[in-house]
Structures are given as C-alpha cells and as structure tokens.
Wavefront OBJ file of the C-alpha trace (Angstrom):
o trace
v -9.655 -102.444 31.575
v -8.245 -104.151 28.461
v -5.564 -105.859 30.550
v -8.168 -107.082 33.036
v -10.311 -108.428 30.211
v -7.331 -110.214 28.644
v -6.343 -111.816 31.952
v -9.943 -112.878 32.603
v -10.207 -114.421 29.138
v -6.938 -116.318 29.632
v -8.074 -117.736 32.980
v -11.457 -118.650 31.510
v -9.804 -120.554 28.641
v -7.488 -122.382 31.045
v -10.402 -123.324 33.304
v -12.555 -124.452 30.373
v -9.797 -126.667 29.023
v -9.074 -128.059 32.501
v -12.651 -129.310 32.734
v -11.986 -131.672 29.813
v -8.374 -132.535 30.698
v -7.539 -136.179 31.490
v -6.393 -137.098 34.990
v -2.765 -138.042 35.730
v -2.208 -141.443 37.327
v 0.737 -142.764 39.306
v 3.085 -144.792 37.126
v 3.464 -148.346 38.462
v 2.849 -147.473 42.128
v 4.954 -149.541 44.486
v 7.356 -150.453 41.680
v 8.437 -147.210 39.987
v 6.553 -144.658 42.080
v 7.344 -145.395 45.729
v 7.972 -143.533 48.965
v 11.387 -142.500 47.604
v 12.039 -139.275 45.721
v 11.654 -140.048 42.001
v 11.853 -137.665 39.073
v 13.544 -137.330 35.716
v 12.083 -139.597 33.080
v 12.889 -140.913 29.641
v 11.837 -143.974 27.669
v 13.033 -146.092 24.772
v 11.231 -145.465 21.467
v 9.793 -148.994 21.677
v 8.320 -148.230 25.109
v 9.892 -151.313 26.685
v 12.553 -149.632 28.850
v 12.712 -146.456 30.899
v 15.147 -144.477 33.019
v 14.538 -142.100 35.904
v 16.144 -140.653 39.040
v 16.110 -141.669 42.674
v 17.642 -139.578 45.445
v 17.892 -139.333 49.197
v 16.218 -136.427 50.972
v 19.401 -134.352 51.024
v 20.219 -135.060 47.357
v 23.699 -136.242 48.305
v 22.939 -139.519 46.530
v 21.376 -139.139 43.081
v 21.329 -142.106 40.732
v 19.749 -143.084 37.437
v 17.549 -146.167 37.591
v 16.569 -148.460 34.722
v 13.461 -150.613 34.384
v 12.268 -152.906 31.613
v 8.962 -154.623 30.947
v 8.487 -158.320 31.578
v 6.814 -160.745 29.161
v 3.390 -159.606 30.393
v 4.155 -155.935 29.779
v 4.564 -155.017 33.445
v 7.375 -152.791 34.664
v 9.978 -154.703 36.651
v 11.699 -153.519 39.822
v 14.197 -150.848 38.743
v 17.943 -151.353 38.998
v 20.765 -148.825 39.125
v 21.770 -148.144 35.514
v 25.104 -149.659 34.508
v 26.670 -146.222 33.944
v 25.398 -144.703 37.216
v 25.668 -145.272 40.965
v 28.979 -143.636 41.893
v 28.386 -139.948 41.204
v 25.432 -137.590 41.279
v 23.753 -138.473 37.978
v 20.434 -136.882 37.012
v 18.056 -136.073 34.154
v 18.402 -138.972 31.677
v 17.285 -138.200 28.106
v 16.992 -140.840 25.381
v 17.428 -139.906 21.724
v 14.431 -140.602 19.447
v 16.368 -143.386 17.692
v 17.155 -145.112 20.998
v 20.902 -145.108 20.395
v 22.096 -142.381 22.763
v 21.257 -141.387 26.316
v 22.394 -137.998 27.635
v 22.503 -137.233 31.349
v 23.888 -134.653 33.775
v 26.601 -135.584 36.250
v 29.108 -134.118 38.687
v 31.658 -136.823 37.819
v 35.254 -135.703 37.125
v 35.947 -134.651 33.552
v 39.502 -135.976 33.776
v 40.260 -139.430 35.152
v 41.403 -139.137 38.751
v 40.120 -135.580 39.054
v 37.775 -134.118 41.623
v 34.018 -134.266 41.420
v 32.547 -131.130 39.939
v 30.677 -128.670 42.186
v 27.960 -128.479 39.517
v 26.668 -130.569 36.620
v 27.941 -131.186 33.090
v 26.262 -133.169 30.330
v 27.526 -136.622 29.371
v 26.394 -139.325 26.973
v 26.422 -143.086 26.687
v 25.735 -145.016 23.480
v 24.067 -148.379 22.961
v 26.490 -151.149 22.051
v 25.677 -154.049 19.693
v 25.680 -156.270 22.785
v 22.820 -154.230 24.246
v 24.994 -152.680 26.949
v 26.281 -149.132 27.236
v 29.504 -147.454 26.202
v 31.661 -145.658 28.735
v 30.245 -142.194 29.564
v 31.657 -139.432 27.357
v 31.809 -135.750 28.308
v 30.065 -133.523 25.759
v 32.847 -130.955 25.669
v 33.107 -127.187 25.783
v 30.625 -126.521 22.973
v 27.902 -127.725 25.342
v 29.347 -127.544 28.847
v 30.714 -124.510 30.668
v 31.976 -123.418 34.071
v 28.302 -123.145 35.032
v 25.787 -125.959 35.352
v 24.099 -127.880 32.526
v 21.162 -130.178 33.261
v 17.793 -131.405 32.022
v 18.456 -132.303 28.390
v 16.205 -133.361 25.519
v 17.199 -134.616 22.066
v 15.551 -133.882 18.714
v 15.452 -136.323 15.794
v 18.210 -134.424 13.954
v 20.461 -134.754 17.013
v 20.029 -131.183 18.252
v 20.503 -131.077 22.007
v 18.284 -128.870 24.165
v 19.204 -128.343 27.813
v 18.886 -126.022 30.806
v 21.871 -123.922 31.851
v 22.824 -121.571 34.659
v 25.893 -119.526 35.516
v 27.108 -119.060 31.944
v 27.217 -116.261 29.384
v 23.903 -115.489 27.734
v 21.705 -116.758 30.564
v 19.103 -114.124 31.447
v 17.493 -115.680 34.509
v 18.263 -118.335 37.082
v 18.220 -120.930 34.305
v 17.614 -120.630 30.582
v 17.056 -123.150 27.814
v 19.865 -123.704 25.311
v 20.243 -125.532 22.002
v 23.358 -127.108 20.514
v 23.022 -128.248 16.901
v 24.501 -131.637 16.067
v 27.564 -131.703 13.812
v 29.483 -134.633 12.279
v 32.051 -134.444 15.080
v 29.863 -133.424 18.009
v 27.956 -130.207 18.574
v 28.077 -126.605 17.450
v 28.437 -124.103 20.263
v 25.248 -123.950 22.295
v 23.061 -120.862 22.014
v 20.202 -119.705 24.242
v 16.698 -120.023 22.856
v 15.297 -116.621 21.900
v 12.389 -114.722 23.377
v 9.639 -115.471 24.154
v 11.066 -118.727 25.564
v 13.833 -117.379 27.789
v 13.135 -114.523 30.181
v 14.738 -113.085 33.295
v 12.704 -115.670 35.248
v 13.579 -119.381 35.472
v 13.101 -121.722 32.496
v 13.947 -125.409 32.831
v 12.484 -128.934 32.916
v 11.643 -129.087 29.242
v 10.947 -131.597 26.486
v 11.378 -130.932 22.765
v 9.273 -132.751 20.169
v 11.448 -134.889 17.859
v 10.597 -132.641 14.880
v 11.156 -129.559 17.093
v 7.587 -128.493 16.350
v 6.737 -127.751 19.962
v 8.406 -127.349 23.325
v 7.173 -128.091 26.840
v 8.949 -126.312 29.673
v 8.605 -125.204 33.277
v 8.841 -121.537 34.276
v 8.131 -119.284 37.240
v 7.519 -116.256 35.005
v 4.936 -113.711 36.179
v 1.275 -114.451 35.560
v 1.429 -118.135 36.437
v -0.887 -120.223 38.577
v 1.525 -122.071 40.891
v 5.111 -121.594 42.010
v 6.258 -123.030 38.668
v 3.984 -123.701 35.714
v 4.191 -125.936 32.664
v 3.997 -124.112 29.321
v 3.858 -125.091 25.660
v 5.309 -123.109 22.752
v 4.905 -124.000 19.079
v 7.551 -123.422 16.396
v 6.030 -122.346 13.084
v 9.266 -122.287 11.089
v 9.895 -118.603 11.729
v 10.047 -118.618 15.505
v 8.471 -119.685 18.758
v 4.905 -118.766 19.663
v 4.048 -116.999 22.907
v 4.187 -119.735 25.570
v 0.765 -120.976 26.639
v 0.086 -121.943 30.232
v -1.252 -125.511 30.254
v -3.444 -124.911 33.295
v -4.873 -127.797 35.316
v -4.144 -130.591 35.961
v -0.498 -129.563 35.567
v -0.541 -126.148 37.207
v -2.268 -125.577 40.538
v -2.205 -122.736 43.093
v 0.557 -123.290 45.637
v 2.036 -126.267 43.771
v 5.767 -126.419 43.076
v 5.085 -127.612 39.540
v 5.496 -130.715 37.423
v 9.037 -131.711 36.540
v 10.855 -133.403 33.676
v 7.980 -133.818 31.191
v 8.385 -136.494 28.521
v 6.120 -137.516 25.638
v 6.442 -141.086 24.371
v 7.203 -142.042 20.762
v 3.502 -142.384 19.908
v 2.886 -138.793 20.963
v -0.110 -139.983 22.970
v 1.250 -140.291 26.508
v 2.796 -137.649 28.728
v 4.995 -138.617 31.671
v 6.184 -136.260 34.385
v 7.193 -136.078 38.030
v 5.430 -134.148 40.754
v 5.470 -133.803 44.525
v 1.851 -134.460 45.436
v 0.500 -135.471 48.827
v -2.251 -138.033 49.252
v -3.156 -136.151 52.449
v -4.330 -132.964 50.817
v -6.433 -131.848 52.559
v -5.217 -133.249 55.860
v -7.591 -135.612 57.677
v -9.763 -134.145 60.440
v -8.795 -136.878 62.914
v -5.572 -138.244 64.431
v -3.566 -140.675 62.319
v -2.834 -144.144 63.604
v 0.729 -145.425 63.621
v -0.005 -147.829 60.769
v -1.600 -145.045 58.709
v 1.405 -142.794 59.264
v 3.847 -145.565 58.358
v 1.900 -146.385 55.194
v 1.824 -142.720 54.173
v 5.525 -142.092 54.757
v 6.613 -145.229 52.907
v 4.332 -145.002 49.887
v 3.878 -142.914 46.780
v 1.920 -139.757 47.474
v 3.916 -138.804 50.573
v 4.988 -135.450 49.145
v 8.214 -136.762 47.634
v 8.627 -136.861 43.874
v 6.526 -139.484 42.093
v 6.139 -140.446 38.434
v 2.831 -139.828 36.669
v 1.382 -140.669 33.258
v -1.663 -139.374 31.391
v -3.088 -139.279 27.863
v -1.682 -136.396 25.828
v -2.522 -134.540 22.644
v -0.343 -131.597 21.683
v -2.965 -130.530 19.152
v -5.373 -129.782 21.990
v -3.036 -127.058 23.224
v -1.877 -125.525 19.953
l 1 2 3 4 5 6 7 8 9 10 11 12 13 14 15 16 17 18 19 20 21 22 23 24 25 26 27 28 29 30 31 32 33 34 35 36 37 38 39 40 41 42 43 44 45 46 47 48 49 50 51 52 53 54 55 56 57 58 59 60 61 62 63 64 65 66 67 68 69 70 71 72 73 74 75 76 77 78 79 80 81 82 83 84 85 86 87 88 89 90 91 92 93 94 95 96 97 98 99 100 101 102 103 104 105 106 107 108 109 110 111 112 113 114 115 116 117 118 119 120 121 122 123 124 125 126 127 128 129 130 131 132 133 134 135 136 137 138 139 140 141 142 143 144 145 146 147 148 149 150 151 152 153 154 155 156 157 158 159 160 161 162 163 164 165 166 167 168 169 170 171 172 173 174 175 176 177 178 179 180 181 182 183 184 185 186 187 188 189 190 191 192 193 194 195 196 197 198 199 200 201 202 203 204 205 206 207 208 209 210 211 212 213 214 215 216 217 218 219 220 221 222 223 224 225 226 227 228 229 230 231 232 233 234 235 236 237 238 239 240 241 242 243 244 245 246 247 248 249 250 251 252 253 254 255 256 257 258 259 260 261 262 263 264 265 266 267 268 269 270 271 272 273 274 275 276 277 278 279 280 281 282 283 284 285 286 287 288 289 290 291 292 293 294 295 296 297 298 299 300 301 302 303 304 305 306 307 308 309 310 311 312 313 314 315
C-alpha cells in the first residue's frame, strides 16, 4: 500500500509539473532541423555558433556540422566542421570557456592505422586564427578498449562521458568522470549510485559548476523507453534522480537525446525522433503530402528542439 501511494504521488507530481511545462519547438526548421537525422548538440558560450550531428539512415556516415549566426541573428546553413567529414564523428561538446571541443570518433589512433570498431574521445582546440587545431586523442586515462561517447565538460575542465565495455561499467552504458590535470586527465571513474545502475545511463549534460546533471536512462519505473532525469549535487553526493516527466518523457517514446543547456542557463536544447503524423491521418495521403513529410523535420528522424529551461523548477 505504501509503495502504491508513493508511486501515485510521484506520477501526480510529474503530471502537475507537466501542466505548467513550456513546449519544445523545432530549432531553425528547414535549416538545422530538416528531413535528415540530426542529433548531438553543443553551442559556443556566446551563443553565436553551434555544432551537431548528421547521419544517413544506416549510420555509416556520421559527421559533425557547424552553423553560425548571420548579422541578423539567424542560423546559417550548416557546413561540415573542419575537423570532421572523413570518419564517424559524433557527440560534440564545447567547453564552457569556448576553447575546447571534445567529440567521439572511430578514427585511427595512430596515423595510417585502421578505423576503430568503436568510439574514442578526441579534442580540438581553438586557434588564435579562429580555426581548429588537429584532433588529439584523449589517451588511456579516458579511453579504453570499450566505447566512449557523449561527453560534457565542466568549468574546471572535468570531463563527463558515457562508456560501455570497460571495467567498472554496471549496465549497458554508465556515466564516467575524468578530472582535469595540468597534463591531461586523471584516470576516469564511474559516477556513484544513484546515478549509475545496471540499466543504461547516457546522453547527459553536466552544469558548468557540476551542481546538477541531466541524463537519459531506461531504469525501471520510467514513462517511456528512455527517460530524461535530473540529479542535484549538494557537495556530499548526488540526489536521487528525478524523472522530468512531460514534455520530455512520454509513453512509447524512445526519449530525448543529447541535452544541452546554454550559457545563460535559460534554454534547453535536445534531439528527439518525433513524428508530425502522430496520430496518423484518417484519410489517404497524396503524393505531395507524402513527399513533404518524408523530406521535412518531423518525419520521425532525429530533429533539434529548443525550449525555455529553469533547473530550479526541478530541484
């Protein structure tokens, strides 16, 4: 009876908050959010440049795209980032100071070597010219024989990322942290309970001051296939993760991916596979309607979304 009451109270709180939650909107439809598969998102601290992923349906081609704002503040057509385009590059993450971008790649660690069967983490640094340095492998303190993806960088340089197939991982993927050192990183360690479980934890974002963490998990008790959670760090440890409910988590939904909060703390960006034809129409589609659906955002491929955000509302 107590368990039933607790579950009912949790669902009531989620539903009550959802009633007041802002609505996500497509980010620059037709320019950034298109009929292609888009996900992975990060932004410069000034808010004038962003990076995200595009991929084909089979994920054989995965590239990082870059877009900047024009003089009127509108996002321009994205271009393949200077450091991407040859290998499978995913999950860009910009540091809070705008100087370093970390990403996952299957590129060879040694020049002339074979492409990796999984992903390692790499970094590029901003040059005085405004361009990028050559990509640099983050080494064995961060990378392993398993797969490392989906990174996020704190203000002190600590690197958070998702890992699979390595020692210390409890579930399919767990979240790790590698503290920054003068010459690189200390050996990465898994985040403690209640963050990591024997379920899947990934697709996270860490606040610059490491005061709270957003992450995706398929742990029991969720609403959809994967749900977005928030956990707060009080100086002694992480709070029990709180399910964010709607509009992020919906029954039957695969979940929102690669959350990112901008430097103001007031805007949340994420990717999701939503269909504009949900529910399906009760009449036959015309050829032009079908073509428009398949070639536009909202066709069930990944799209980029943005919405107002306040972490305090979920603490």
